C-alpha positions as CSV (number, residue, x, y, z in Angstrom):
1,M,-73.0,15.7,-47.5
2,A,-75.6,15.4,-49.9
3,D,-75.8,17.5,-53.5
4,P,-78.1,20.0,-53.6
5,H,-79.9,19.2,-56.7
6,S,-80.0,15.6,-56.3
7,L,-81.5,15.2,-52.8
8,Q,-83.6,17.8,-52.8
9,L,-86.8,16.4,-52.7
10,R,-86.9,14.0,-49.7
11,S,-90.1,12.2,-48.3
12,S,-91.8,12.9,-44.8
13,K,-93.6,10.6,-42.6
14,R,-97.7,10.9,-43.4
15,R,-99.6,10.4,-40.8
16,R,-103.6,9.7,-40.8
17,V,-105.7,11.9,-38.7
18,N,-109.5,10.5,-39.7
19,G,-110.9,8.6,-37.5
20,I,-108.6,9.2,-34.7
21,D,-108.2,10.7,-31.1
22,L,-105.5,14.0,-31.9
23,A,-104.6,13.2,-28.7
24,S,-103.0,10.3,-29.4
25,R,-100.7,11.9,-32.5
26,Y,-99.1,13.5,-29.7
27,S,-95.8,11.7,-28.8
28,S,-95.5,12.9,-25.1
29,P,-98.2,14.0,-22.7
30,D,-99.2,17.8,-22.0
31,E,-100.7,18.4,-18.8
32,L,-102.1,22.2,-19.7
33,A,-102.6,21.8,-23.0
34,A,-106.1,20.2,-22.6
35,S,-107.7,23.5,-21.4
36,S,-106.3,25.3,-24.4
37,D,-108.8,26.5,-27.0
38,H,-105.9,26.4,-29.3
39,E,-105.6,23.0,-30.9
40,T,-107.1,22.4,-33.6
41,P,-107.8,19.6,-36.4
42,R,-104.6,19.3,-38.4
43,R,-104.0,18.1,-41.8
44,T,-103.2,15.3,-42.3
45,S,-99.9,15.5,-44.0
46,S,-96.7,16.8,-42.4
47,N,-94.8,19.2,-44.5
48,H,-90.8,18.8,-43.9
49,I,-88.8,21.9,-43.0
50,R,-86.3,23.2,-45.4
51,R,-82.2,23.6,-43.6
52,P,-79.8,25.3,-45.0
53,S,-76.6,22.9,-44.3
54,A,-77.5,21.2,-47.7
55,E,-79.1,24.5,-49.3
56,H,-81.4,22.5,-51.7
57,H,-81.6,19.2,-50.4
58,R,-84.7,19.1,-48.2
59,R,-88.4,18.9,-49.4
60,S,-90.0,22.6,-50.1
61,Y,-93.4,23.8,-48.3
62,E,-95.3,25.4,-51.3
63,A,-97.3,27.8,-49.8
64,S,-98.9,31.6,-50.8
65,D,-98.4,34.1,-49.3
66,P,-100.2,35.3,-46.7
67,S,-103.4,38.3,-46.7
68,D,-102.3,41.4,-44.2
69,S,-104.4,39.7,-41.5
70,P,-105.0,41.8,-37.9
71,D,-103.8,41.0,-34.8
72,E,-105.1,37.7,-33.2
73,L,-105.0,39.4,-29.6
74,D,-103.8,42.7,-29.6
75,H,-102.9,43.9,-26.4
76,T,-99.9,45.3,-25.2
77,V,-96.6,43.3,-25.1
78,H,-94.9,44.0,-21.7
79,A,-91.2,45.9,-21.8
80,F,-88.7,43.2,-23.3
81,Y,-85.6,44.0,-21.4
82,R,-86.6,44.4,-17.7
83,E,-84.4,44.6,-14.9
84,N,-86.5,42.5,-12.3
85,W,-87.6,39.6,-14.1
86,T,-90.2,37.4,-12.3
87,R,-90.5,33.4,-13.1
88,P,-93.0,33.2,-16.3
89,L,-95.3,30.4,-15.7
90,R,-97.4,32.9,-12.8
91,P,-98.9,35.3,-14.9
92,T,-99.3,38.9,-14.1
93,A,-102.6,41.3,-13.3
94,S,-102.0,44.0,-15.7
95,R,-101.1,47.8,-13.9
96,H,-101.7,49.2,-16.9
97,A,-105.2,52.0,-16.4
98,T,-106.0,54.6,-18.1
99,P,-107.1,57.5,-16.3
100,D,-111.0,59.4,-17.3
101,A,-110.8,61.7,-19.8
102,P,-112.3,65.1,-18.7
103,S,-115.8,65.9,-20.4
104,E,-116.6,68.4,-22.7
105,I,-118.9,70.4,-20.7
106,S,-116.0,70.7,-17.4
107,M,-113.2,71.5,-20.1
108,L,-115.1,74.4,-22.0
109,T,-116.7,75.5,-18.6
110,P,-114.4,78.7,-17.1
111,P,-112.6,78.7,-13.5
112,E,-114.4,80.0,-10.7
113,A,-111.1,81.6,-9.4
114,P,-108.0,82.9,-10.5
115,A,-105.6,80.1,-11.7
116,S,-102.7,79.2,-9.1
117,P,-99.2,80.4,-10.6
118,I,-98.1,78.7,-13.2
119,T,-95.2,75.9,-12.5
120,A,-93.1,74.1,-14.6
121,L,-94.6,70.7,-15.6
122,P,-92.5,67.7,-16.1
123,T,-91.1,67.3,-19.4
124,P,-92.9,64.3,-21.3
125,P,-90.7,61.8,-22.1
126,K,-89.9,61.3,-26.2
127,E,-90.9,58.9,-28.5
128,A,-88.4,56.5,-29.4
129,R,-86.7,56.8,-32.9
130,Y,-85.4,54.3,-34.7
131,L,-82.0,54.6,-36.6
132,P,-81.7,52.2,-39.4
133,Y,-78.9,49.8,-40.3
134,R,-76.5,50.1,-42.4
135,Q,-74.2,47.3,-44.4
136,K,-70.8,47.6,-42.8
137,L,-68.6,44.7,-43.7
138,I,-69.1,41.8,-46.7
139,L,-67.1,38.4,-45.3
140,R,-66.1,36.0,-48.2
141,G,-64.4,32.7,-47.7
142,H,-67.4,29.6,-47.2
143,R,-67.8,28.0,-50.2
144,R,-71.7,27.0,-50.4
145,G,-74.4,28.4,-48.6
146,V,-74.4,29.7,-44.6
147,S,-76.8,28.2,-42.8
148,A,-76.3,30.5,-39.6
149,V,-74.3,32.8,-37.7
150,R,-73.6,34.3,-34.2
151,F,-72.4,36.8,-32.1
152,S,-70.2,35.2,-29.3
153,P,-71.5,36.2,-25.3
154,Q,-69.0,39.1,-25.8
155,G,-69.6,40.4,-29.1
156,D,-65.9,40.7,-30.2
157,M,-66.0,37.3,-32.4
158,I,-69.1,36.4,-35.1
159,A,-69.0,32.0,-36.0
160,S,-70.6,31.5,-38.8
161,C,-71.2,27.4,-40.1
162,S,-72.2,26.3,-43.7
163,A,-72.5,23.6,-46.0
164,D,-69.2,23.2,-47.0
165,A,-68.7,21.3,-43.3
166,T,-66.5,24.2,-41.6
167,I,-67.0,26.9,-39.5
168,R,-65.2,30.3,-39.2
169,I,-64.7,33.1,-37.0
170,W,-64.4,36.7,-38.1
171,S,-63.3,39.3,-35.5
172,T,-66.3,41.8,-35.3
173,P,-64.8,45.1,-35.5
174,T,-62.9,44.4,-38.5
175,G,-64.2,41.6,-40.3
176,K,-60.5,39.9,-40.4
177,H,-60.8,36.0,-40.3
178,L,-59.0,34.4,-37.0
179,Q,-60.0,30.8,-37.7
180,T,-61.5,27.7,-39.4
181,L,-63.0,24.7,-37.5
182,T,-62.9,21.8,-39.6
183,G,-64.0,18.4,-38.2
184,H,-67.2,17.9,-39.5
185,L,-68.1,15.2,-42.4
186,A,-71.0,17.0,-43.8
187,G,-73.0,20.0,-44.1
188,I,-73.0,21.9,-40.5
189,S,-76.8,23.6,-40.2
190,T,-76.6,25.5,-36.2
191,L,-73.7,26.5,-33.8
192,A,-74.7,27.9,-30.5
193,W,-71.8,30.2,-28.2
194,S,-71.2,28.6,-24.5
195,P,-72.0,31.5,-22.2
196,D,-68.6,32.1,-21.3
197,G,-67.6,32.5,-24.9
198,R,-64.4,29.7,-24.7
199,T,-66.7,26.7,-26.7
200,L,-68.2,26.4,-29.7
201,A,-70.8,23.8,-30.3
202,S,-72.2,23.1,-33.6
203,G,-75.1,20.5,-34.9
204,S,-74.1,18.9,-38.5
205,D,-75.7,16.3,-41.3
206,D,-73.1,13.6,-40.1
207,K,-75.2,13.2,-36.8
208,S,-72.7,14.5,-34.6
209,I,-72.7,17.6,-32.2
210,R,-68.9,18.9,-31.8
211,L,-67.8,21.0,-29.1
212,W,-64.8,23.3,-29.7
213,D,-62.1,25.5,-27.8
214,V,-62.4,28.8,-29.3
215,V,-58.9,29.6,-28.4
216,T,-56.8,26.8,-29.5
217,G,-59.6,26.2,-33.0
218,K,-59.4,21.7,-32.1
219,P,-62.6,20.0,-31.3
220,Y,-63.2,18.3,-27.6
221,P,-61.8,14.7,-27.7
222,L,-65.7,13.7,-27.8
223,P,-68.4,14.6,-29.8
224,L,-71.8,14.1,-28.8
225,L,-73.6,11.2,-30.6
226,G,-76.7,9.8,-30.0
227,H,-79.2,11.1,-33.2
228,H,-80.3,9.4,-36.3
229,N,-80.7,11.7,-38.2
230,Y,-79.8,15.5,-39.2
231,I,-79.1,18.0,-36.8
232,Y,-80.9,21.1,-37.1
233,S,-80.7,23.3,-33.8
234,I,-78.6,23.5,-30.3
235,A,-78.6,25.7,-27.5
236,F,-76.6,25.9,-24.6
237,S,-77.9,26.5,-20.7
238,P,-77.3,29.4,-19.3
239,K,-75.0,28.0,-17.2
240,G,-73.6,26.0,-19.9
241,N,-73.2,22.5,-18.2
242,M,-76.0,21.7,-20.8
243,L,-76.8,21.5,-24.4
244,V,-80.5,21.1,-26.2
245,S,-80.5,20.1,-29.7
246,G,-83.6,19.1,-32.0
247,S,-83.0,16.4,-34.8
248,Y,-84.5,15.2,-38.0
249,D,-85.6,12.2,-35.9
250,E,-88.3,14.1,-34.3
251,A,-86.4,13.5,-30.7
252,V,-85.3,16.3,-28.9
253,F,-82.4,15.6,-26.6
254,L,-80.9,16.9,-23.3
255,W,-77.4,17.0,-23.1
256,D,-74.3,16.9,-20.3
257,V,-71.9,18.6,-21.9
258,R,-69.1,17.4,-19.5
259,A,-69.9,14.1,-18.9
260,A,-70.5,14.1,-23.2
261,R,-74.0,12.1,-22.9
262,V,-77.8,12.3,-23.2
263,M,-78.8,13.1,-19.9
264,R,-82.9,12.7,-21.0
265,S,-84.8,12.5,-24.2
266,L,-88.3,14.0,-24.9
267,P,-90.3,12.1,-27.1
268,A,-91.4,16.0,-28.5
269,H,-92.6,15.6,-32.0
270,A,-94.5,13.9,-34.9
271,D,-91.6,14.9,-37.6
272,P,-88.4,16.6,-37.9
273,V,-87.4,19.4,-34.7
274,G,-86.3,22.6,-36.5
275,G,-85.9,24.7,-33.6
276,V,-85.1,24.5,-29.5
277,D,-84.0,27.4,-27.2
278,F,-83.5,27.4,-23.3
279,I,-85.6,30.3,-21.1
280,R,-82.8,32.9,-19.6
281,D,-82.7,31.1,-16.2
282,G,-82.4,27.5,-17.8
283,T,-85.6,26.0,-16.3
284,L,-87.5,25.8,-19.5
285,I,-87.0,24.4,-22.7
286,V,-88.8,25.1,-26.5
287,S,-89.1,23.2,-29.6
288,C,-90.9,23.0,-32.7
289,A,-91.3,21.0,-35.2
290,G,-93.0,20.4,-38.7
291,D,-96.5,19.3,-37.3
292,G,-96.9,22.7,-36.3
293,L,-96.9,22.6,-32.8
294,I,-94.5,24.5,-30.3
295,R,-93.6,22.6,-27.5
296,V,-92.8,24.0,-23.4
297,W,-90.8,21.6,-21.6
298,D,-90.0,21.3,-18.4
299,T,-86.0,21.0,-17.6
300,A,-85.9,19.3,-14.8
301,T,-88.6,16.3,-15.1
302,G,-88.7,16.7,-19.0
303,Q,-92.7,17.1,-18.5
304,C,-94.0,19.3,-21.6
305,L,-95.9,22.2,-19.8
306,R,-97.4,23.6,-22.8
307,T,-98.1,23.0,-26.5
308,L,-99.1,25.6,-28.9
309,V,-100.7,25.3,-32.1
310,H,-101.9,28.0,-34.4
311,E,-105.1,27.6,-36.0
312,D,-103.2,27.9,-39.6
313,N,-101.3,24.8,-38.0
314,A,-98.2,25.6,-40.6
315,P,-94.8,24.1,-40.0
316,V,-92.7,26.0,-37.5
317,S,-89.1,26.1,-38.5
318,S,-87.6,27.9,-35.6
319,V,-88.3,29.5,-31.9
320,R,-86.7,31.9,-29.6
321,F,-87.5,32.8,-26.1
322,S,-87.9,36.9,-25.8
323,P,-85.2,38.3,-24.0
324,N,-87.2,38.4,-20.5
325,G,-88.8,34.6,-21.3
326,K,-92.2,35.7,-21.4
327,F,-92.7,35.2,-24.7
328,V,-91.9,32.7,-27.8
329,L,-90.7,33.9,-31.4
330,A,-91.8,31.5,-33.8
331,W,-90.9,31.2,-37.5
332,T,-93.9,29.3,-39.4
333,L,-94.0,28.1,-43.2
334,D,-97.0,30.6,-44.1
335,S,-94.4,33.1,-44.3
336,C,-95.4,35.0,-40.9
337,V,-93.2,35.2,-37.5
338,R,-95.1,35.2,-34.7
339,L,-94.9,35.9,-31.1
340,W,-96.9,33.4,-28.5
341,N,-97.8,34.5,-24.6
342,Y,-96.6,30.7,-23.6
343,V,-98.6,30.6,-20.5
344,E,-101.7,31.8,-21.5
345,G,-101.2,29.8,-24.9
346,R,-102.1,32.7,-27.2
347,C,-100.7,33.8,-30.1
348,V,-100.8,38.1,-28.9
349,K,-98.7,39.4,-32.4
350,T,-98.4,38.0,-35.9
351,Y,-95.3,39.9,-38.3
352,Q,-95.9,39.6,-41.8
353,G,-94.3,41.4,-45.0
354,H,-91.3,39.0,-45.6
355,R,-92.0,35.2,-47.7
356,N,-90.9,32.2,-45.7
357,V,-92.2,29.4,-47.2
358,R,-89.5,27.0,-47.9
359,F,-86.5,27.2,-45.8
360,S,-86.0,27.7,-42.1
361,L,-85.2,30.8,-41.4
362,G,-83.3,32.3,-38.2
363,G,-83.7,35.8,-35.9
364,A,-83.7,37.8,-33.5
365,F,-84.7,40.6,-31.1
366,G,-83.3,43.9,-30.0
367,V,-84.2,46.9,-28.8
368,Y,-84.0,50.8,-29.9
369,G,-84.7,54.3,-28.2
370,E,-83.5,55.0,-24.6
371,E,-79.1,56.0,-24.5
372,E,-77.4,52.9,-24.5
373,E,-73.9,52.6,-23.5
374,G,-71.3,53.6,-25.9
375,Q,-74.6,54.9,-28.4
376,V,-74.6,58.3,-28.9
377,G,-77.8,60.0,-29.9
378,L,-80.6,57.1,-29.5
379,R,-83.2,59.0,-27.7
380,G,-86.6,58.0,-26.4
381,K,-87.9,55.6,-24.6
382,K,-86.2,51.9,-24.7
383,K,-88.4,49.9,-27.9
384,A,-88.2,46.1,-28.4
385,F,-87.6,44.5,-32.5
386,A,-87.8,41.8,-33.5
387,V,-85.9,41.1,-36.6
388,S,-85.7,38.4,-39.3
389,G,-84.4,36.9,-42.8
390,S,-86.4,36.6,-46.4
391,E,-86.4,34.1,-48.9
392,T,-86.6,37.6,-51.0
393,G,-82.8,38.8,-50.1
394,E,-84.2,40.9,-47.7
395,I,-83.9,41.8,-43.7
396,L,-87.2,43.2,-42.0
397,W,-87.3,44.8,-38.1
398,W,-90.5,44.8,-36.7
399,D,-91.6,46.8,-33.5
400,V,-92.7,44.5,-31.5
401,Q,-95.3,46.3,-30.1
402,S,-97.3,48.0,-33.4
403,K,-95.6,45.5,-35.9
404,E,-95.1,48.1,-37.9
405,I,-92.1,47.6,-40.2
406,L,-89.3,49.6,-39.3
407,Q,-86.7,49.1,-42.2
408,R,-86.6,46.5,-45.0
409,E,-82.8,45.8,-46.6
410,M,-82.1,44.0,-49.6
411,A,-79.7,42.1,-48.0
412,H,-78.0,39.1,-49.9
413,E,-78.6,37.5,-53.1
414,G,-80.9,34.7,-52.2
415,C,-82.5,34.0,-48.8
416,V,-81.2,35.1,-45.8
417,L,-81.2,32.5,-43.6
418,G,-79.8,34.0,-40.5
419,V,-79.7,37.0,-39.0
420,D,-78.2,37.9,-34.8
421,T,-78.1,40.8,-33.2
422,W,-75.5,42.5,-30.9
423,V,-77.8,45.0,-29.0
424,K,-74.8,47.0,-27.2
425,D,-72.8,48.2,-29.7
426,G,-75.9,48.2,-32.5
427,L,-74.5,45.8,-34.8
428,A,-76.6,43.1,-36.1
429,V,-75.3,40.2,-38.5
430,S,-76.7,38.4,-41.6
431,C,-76.0,35.1,-43.3
432,G,-77.5,33.3,-46.6
433,L,-77.3,31.1,-49.8
434,D,-75.0,33.5,-51.2
435,K,-72.4,32.2,-49.1
436,T,-71.3,35.8,-47.7
437,V,-71.4,36.5,-44.2
438,R,-72.7,40.8,-43.5
439,I,-72.3,42.9,-40.6
440,W,-74.6,45.9,-39.9
441,E,-74.7,49.4,-38.1
442,R,-76.4,51.2,-37.2
443,V,-76.5,55.3,-39.0
444,P,-75.3,57.9,-36.7
445,E,-77.8,60.5,-36.0
446,L,-76.1,62.9,-37.0
447,E,-76.2,61.7,-40.2
448,M,-79.6,60.8,-40.4
449,D,-79.9,64.8,-39.8
450,M,-77.8,66.1,-41.9
451,E,-79.5,66.4,-44.8
452,G,-81.8,64.7,-44.2
453,G,-80.6,61.0,-44.2
454,M,-77.5,59.6,-45.2
455,F,-73.8,60.3,-46.7
456,E,-74.0,59.4,-50.2
457,E,-70.6,57.3,-49.4
458,E,-72.5,54.8,-47.1
459,V,-74.0,53.1,-50.6
460,N,-70.8,52.5,-51.7
461,G,-68.5,52.2,-48.9
462,V,-69.0,49.0,-47.5
463,L,-65.8,46.9,-47.0
464,E,-65.4,43.4,-48.3
465,V,-63.2,41.1,-46.8
466,E,-62.3,37.9,-48.8
467,V,-60.5,35.3,-47.4
468,E,-58.4,32.6,-50.0
469,D,-59.7,28.8,-49.8
470,R,-55.9,27.8,-49.2
471,G,-56.0,30.4,-46.1
472,Q,-53.0,32.0,-47.4
473,T,-53.6,35.3,-47.6
474,E,-56.6,38.0,-47.3
475,G,-57.5,41.3,-48.3
476,I,-60.1,44.0,-47.7
477,D,-60.9,45.6,-50.5
478,E,-63.4,48.6,-51.1
479,G,-66.8,47.1,-52.5
480,N,-68.6,48.7,-55.3
């Protein structure tokens, strides 16, 4: 793997746009983008996304912190966790109607007849109460920066990958180190769990994707080969039979997992592809790149259905579908996280407060309020939040609808590269350039209510799990 100090700068492709039709710059047809109002002129040179696996070996994108900007299209975002989900490419009319308020005259006029007997009115639903996260465990063992971290589909394990070319698997409840997966020849930037939790996929700077048997810790015989440069992002389809990958070579590949071959190559972008994701039913793929474009693809045909581009045209480093499949959350190198209604091609929310101008950061969705199975004291209507790391070492939680910062927590020494959530048990996990993985848990409501805050022991009661490099010993010690 390349040394971070010697390869801190990488040249990027520069494309001239003066005098050239913008449509000719796109790598693939876009049937729906022609009617979009968001196709704006773009800068004359592209900025590459800084990926974590080599820590400092990508080209930096310097930008000043944006001022607090209003919401582009401020409207109510639908609930993120619905039991009945409809196909995303059919926008439905809003069902929210506000009854006419009574006039001042009618409110002040006394009733003509005695009031009817008083009947009990239904109790209005309580407002969702956000219970903050606190640090529970610090996991040590990686020798270089940790680029990505993911909960398993069952939530009982955590996988982390690093610039040290290893993958480590940890126990979620205890933080115990379970095993180390080795085989890549360079730093690893991304990983993904199969839906059944038996297989783990990893993408590396050695241009390969490897599939691992989680039980045995052994790699599958055939790696997925085809990309010509670093692999930045991968994602499994909901059925686990397909895998999508994005690379520094500007291509998006769709793989047949069983046959270990490329099913389809999408001519996606004119800059390195920073992020890819599958929608919940597997019919759509989303990709993003340093060219500032977010593209939505039909999985079956490989057709580009929609191109999203913001007027600021900042490089897009990561994307993720919302749990209900109706929105796309995108991280951009102008210190913004944007929520897109991709059916209508509109940016509906912009979340700010963190810093992100150099590295590719990752995040997740979650919920708070409304009592969940196994949770005590979470009351009120369920609401969604978005969470992301920051280059300042912080983690930020935003309310999806109001854009309010629910919590800001200093988490790592240096950039926080990845955050993932496990909603059922109220857990989160983060990783960063400080070589650590950190597990977070919700503060119980009882502790929040006692003396107006958390107990003093919470500050100094963090457990640290450290794994020796030789793998011979491991211990759990009280952190200071």
